[in-house]
N, C-alpha and C positions, 0 to 999 in steps of 0.2 A: 389523798392518794400517796402511795409510797412506791419507790422503785421496785420493791418486792412484788407488790400487786401487779404492776405493769408487766413484769417479766413472767410471773406465774400465768397471767392471762395470755401473754404471747405464746407460751408453751401449750396452753390448753387449746387456743384457737388453731395453732399450727397442727396439733394432734387431731383436732376435728377435721381439718382439711386432708391430712394424710388418710384417715380412715374413710372419709366420705368419697374422696376421689379414686379410691381403689376400685370403685364400681364402673368407672368411665370406660376403660379399655378391657374390661373383663371378658367381653365376647370377642374382641379383636385378638386377644391372646390365644384363643382356641379356634380361630378361623380355619387353619389347616385341617383340624379334626372334623369340624362341621362340614367342610367341603365334601369329605368322604362319607360322613354319616347321613347328611341330608341331600347329597348330590346337588349342591348349589353351584351356580356359575360364578365366574370372577366378578361380574357386575353385582350379583347378589351379595357376595362376600364384602365388597366395598361398602354396601349399604348397611351392613351390620355395624360399621363404625360411623358412617355418615349420618345414619338415623339418630345417633346420640347427639351429633352436632345440631341437626335440625330441631330435635326436641329441646335442646338447650336454648336455641334461638327463640322458639315459641314461648318457652317458660320465662326467659329473660324479658321478652317484650311484654308478656302478661304482667310480670312483676313490676316493670318500669311504668306501665300504663296505670297501674293502681298504686304506685309509689309504696309497695309493700314493705321494703326494708326501711323506709323512712317514717311510715305511719304506725307500724307495729313493732314491738320489741324484737330486734333482729335475731337474738338468740333463739326465740321461739319460732320465728320463721325458718331458721336453719334446722332446728330439731324436726319440725313437721316435714320439711322438704327432704331431709335425710331419710326419714321413715318411708316416704313415698318412693324414693330411689331404691331403698332396700326391697320393698315389695315388687317393684318393676324388675329388678335384677334377678331376684329369686324366682320370679314367674317363668323365666326362660327355661331353666332346667326342670322346673316342676310341672309346667303346663304346656310349653311349646313342643311340638313334634316336627316342626318345619319352619321354613323361612318366614312365612307371612306373619304368624303370631309373634315370632321372635323379634321382627323389626318393630312391631307395635310396642312390644315391651321395652325395646331399646329406646324408642321415642320417648316413652314414659320416664326411663332412667334419666335421659338428658333433660327433660322438662323439669323434673324435680331437682336435679343438681344445680339448676339455675338459681335455686334458693339457698344453696350451700356456698358455692365459690364466691360470687360477688358480695354476698352478705358477710362472709368471712373477712373480705377486704375492708368493708365498712367497720366491722367490729375491731379489727386490728388498728385501723386509722383512728378509732375513737380513744385508744389508749396512748397514742403518741402524737405529739405536736410535730412541727416541721423538723426539729432536731431528733434524729433517730427514726423518723417514719420511713425513710428509704430502706434502712436495714431491716426494720420490722416487717415491711411488706415483702422484702426480699426473702425473709424467713418463711413468710406465708406462701409465696410462690414456690419456694424450695419444697415446702410440705406438699403442695399440689403436685409437684413433679414426682416426688417419691411415691405418692399415692397412685398417680397415673401409671407409674412403671411397675407397681407391685404385682399386677396380674401376670406380667412376663416372668417375674421371679417365681411366683407360685407355680406357674406352668412349667418352668424350667427345672425346679428343684423338687416339687412336691410329688411327682409321679401320680397325680390325680387324673381321673377321668374328666372330660370337659364339664360335666355337671358339677363335679366337686370344685373345680376352679371358680365357677360362677357363684356357687353357694358359699364358698369361702369368702369371696369378695363381698357378698351380701352380708355375711356375718360380721366382717370387718366394718362395713358401712353402718351396721346397727350401733357400733361403738360411737360413731360420730353423732348419731341422734341422742344417745344417752349423755355424752359430754355436753352437747349444746343445751339440753334440757336441764341439766343438774349443776354444772360448774361454770360454763362460759357466761360472762357478763359484759355489757357495754361499758366503756370508760368515760371519763369526764370530758373528753374532747367532743363527745356526741352533742350536736346542736340541740339546745333546749327549746321549749315552747311548742305550741301546736303547729304541726306541719299540715298544710292544706293539700287536698288532692289537686295535683298539677301535672297531668300526664304530658303536657306539651314541653315540659322542661327537658325531656329526652331529646327533643329537636332544638329547643331554644338555645341550648348550650353551644351549638355549632355556629351561632351568630357571633360568638366571642373568639378572638384569634387564639388566645391561650388554650382553651379547651379544644378548639378545632385542630391545632397543631399536635397537641398531645394525643388526640384520637387518631389523626393520620399516621403518626409514628406507630401507634399500636396496631393499626390495620395492616401496615406493611409487615410488622412482626408476625401477625397472625397468618398472613398469607403463606408464611414459611413453616411456622411451628408445628401445627398438628398434622400436616401432610408428612413432615419429616418423622415425627413420632409414630405415625401410623405405618409408614412404609419403610422405616429403617430396618426392621427385621428382614423384610423381603430383599432389600438392597444387600444386606450382609449375607443372606443365604445365597443369593445369586453370585455374589462376588467371591465367596469362599467355599461354597458347597458344604458348609458345616451342617451338623445335625440340629434338630429342633431344640434340644436342651442347651447346646452351645449358643445358638442364636438367641435364645431367651435370656441367658445370663449376660451375654455381650450387650444386648439391647437394654437390660436393666442398668448395667454399669454406665453406658453412654447416656441414657435418658435420665436415670434416677440419680446415680452417684455424682456423675459429672454435672448434672443439672443443678443439684443442691449447691455444689461449690460455686457454680456460675451465679446462682441467685444471691448467695451471700456476698460474693465479690461485687455484683451489680448494685446491691443495696448499700454496701459500704461505699462504693464509688459515687453513688447518687448523693449520699450525705457529705462526702469529702470534697467532691469536685463539681457537684451540681447535677440536676436531673438530666438535662439535655446532653451534656458531654458523655455521661456514663452510658445512656441509652444509645447514643450515636456510635460509640466505640463498639458496643456489643453487636449492633446491626452491621457495621463494616466487617467485623470478624466473621459473623455467621454468613454474610453474603459472599465473602471470600471462600469459605468452606463449600458453599454451593458450587461456585465456579471451579473449585479444585476437585470436586467429587469424581469427575470422569478420569482424572489422572491417577487416583488411588484405587479405582475399581480393579479388582484382581491382583492388587499388590500384596506383598508379604504382610502377615498379621501385624507386626510392629508399626508399619507405615499406616495401615488402615486404622489401627487402634488409636494412634495419635490424632488423626483427623477426626474420628468419631468422638473422642473425648473432648477435644477443643470445640467441635461443633455442638455437642450436647451441652456444654457449659455456656457457650455464647448465645445459642438460640433462645435460651430462656432467661438469660441474665438481665435482660431489659424489661421483662414482663412486669415485675413489681415496680420498676421505675416509672413506667407509664401510668400505673395505678396511683402511685404516689403523686406524680405531677398533676393528674386530673383531680385528685382529692384536694389539692391545694388551690387550684384555679377555678373549680366549679363552685356554685352556690352551696355554702356549708349546710343549708337546710336540706339539700337534695343530693348529697354526696352518694347515697345508696342508689338513687335513681340514675345518676350520671354514670357510675361504675357499671351498673347493670346494663344500661343502654350501650355503653362502650363494648362490653363483652358480647352483647347480642349481635351487633354488627360484625365484630371481629370473628365470631364463630360462624356467622353466615358465610364469610369469605372462606373459612376452612372447608366448607362443603365443596366449594369449587375446586380447590387444590387437591383435596383427598380423592376426588373423582378424576382429576386431570392427570395426576402422576402415573397411575397404572395404565392409562390410555397411551401415554408417551412411552412407558416401559414396553408395552406390547409392540409399538411401531418402531422405536429406535433402540430399545434395549434398556436395561437398568443402568448401564454405564452413564447414559445421558439424561435419565428421567428427572433427576433433581435440579437440572438447570432451569426448569420453569419456575422454581421457587426464588431465584436470585432477584428478580425485579422488586419483590416485596421489601427485603431489607435495604435495597438501594434507595427506593423511594422513601422508606421510613427514615433513613439516615439524613436525607435532604430535609425532611420535616423537622428533625431534631436540630439540624444546623440553623434553621429559621427560628425555632423556639429558643435556642441558645442566644441567637442574636437579639431577640426581643428582650430576653432577661438581662443581657448586658446593657442594652439601651436604657432599660428601666433603672438599672443601678446607676448609670452615668447621669441620668436625668434627675435622680433623687437629690433633694437639697441636703447639704452637709448637716449631719446631726439629726436627720430624719429617722423615721421608724425603719428598722432593719427588716 
């Protein structure tokens, strides 16, 4: 193994994530148009996004139950899954003429993306030991963030019909399948030997305090993340009365550009100061942004932009840190299963908040709708404080000269 190989693979796996995750919010980006074309209700519009989350949960549970990323070459799992997501995404503009079939297709997109995102985390972790793994997984989550935000940019700048936006996203996703099949490879940190079918590990890991706290922090983070990403454009539009193109570009900057910066800072902080302190700080900042959101609603653009950029960076900065922490405290033979189970439960929580935010917006207005997200980062920060205390106790109890 050489440093060059590690960083070449880091770039390839990150590129695979950018291309694959471009399909996630492809329908969400064109929801305003679909409302007019298909005459769908607000509830149906919500489910064009929430169905992807549900499909992802089902796919992740299936993958974890069969230990797919641990029993089979992970790059092949990712390639096949990306192809499935491409087919499901392209089926919406090619086959769907209304809400029903579109939701089924979006369920399929989420189902198959469960074989791309968590498997990409395992691949990245296989190239880096504890030193550098935080930053490497930060790069990976930054790639996921850019990919997730791409449809907003395509919609804002491309001047495409809604069918063109989804087909473009599917074409981008095809690149992920090709990369995984031809260039992406697992690294030397991948656990060797025969891995037996052990579906219960997805539950067994919660019996250990380290994995349990790492997961609890992640669940608090997910309570906030996807609801913010889904409804940020609506919050901006209601706050500023800006046009669709402006809202699309602003959303891409806040989610994509600021998110990448946050992921890199979070990964660097995790390696420099420790996993729990880095994640805890990000949770505190994003929770504070939740609480401040009513105060900047309707404010001048510079004030609103500062909050959105800080929030966009903080809300995703800890995501790679949680994956790093779990990859280090879980059974090394079942890291793929642990990461997949973690994301399955986390994304199940996102279905709740994605549906809850617009209900609150309708009853109390967009000014106060994001306040419901604040308990997630607050509880997550408490879990990280406990995890940090456990790590400090373990260091203090280690015999002098013991293994670092």
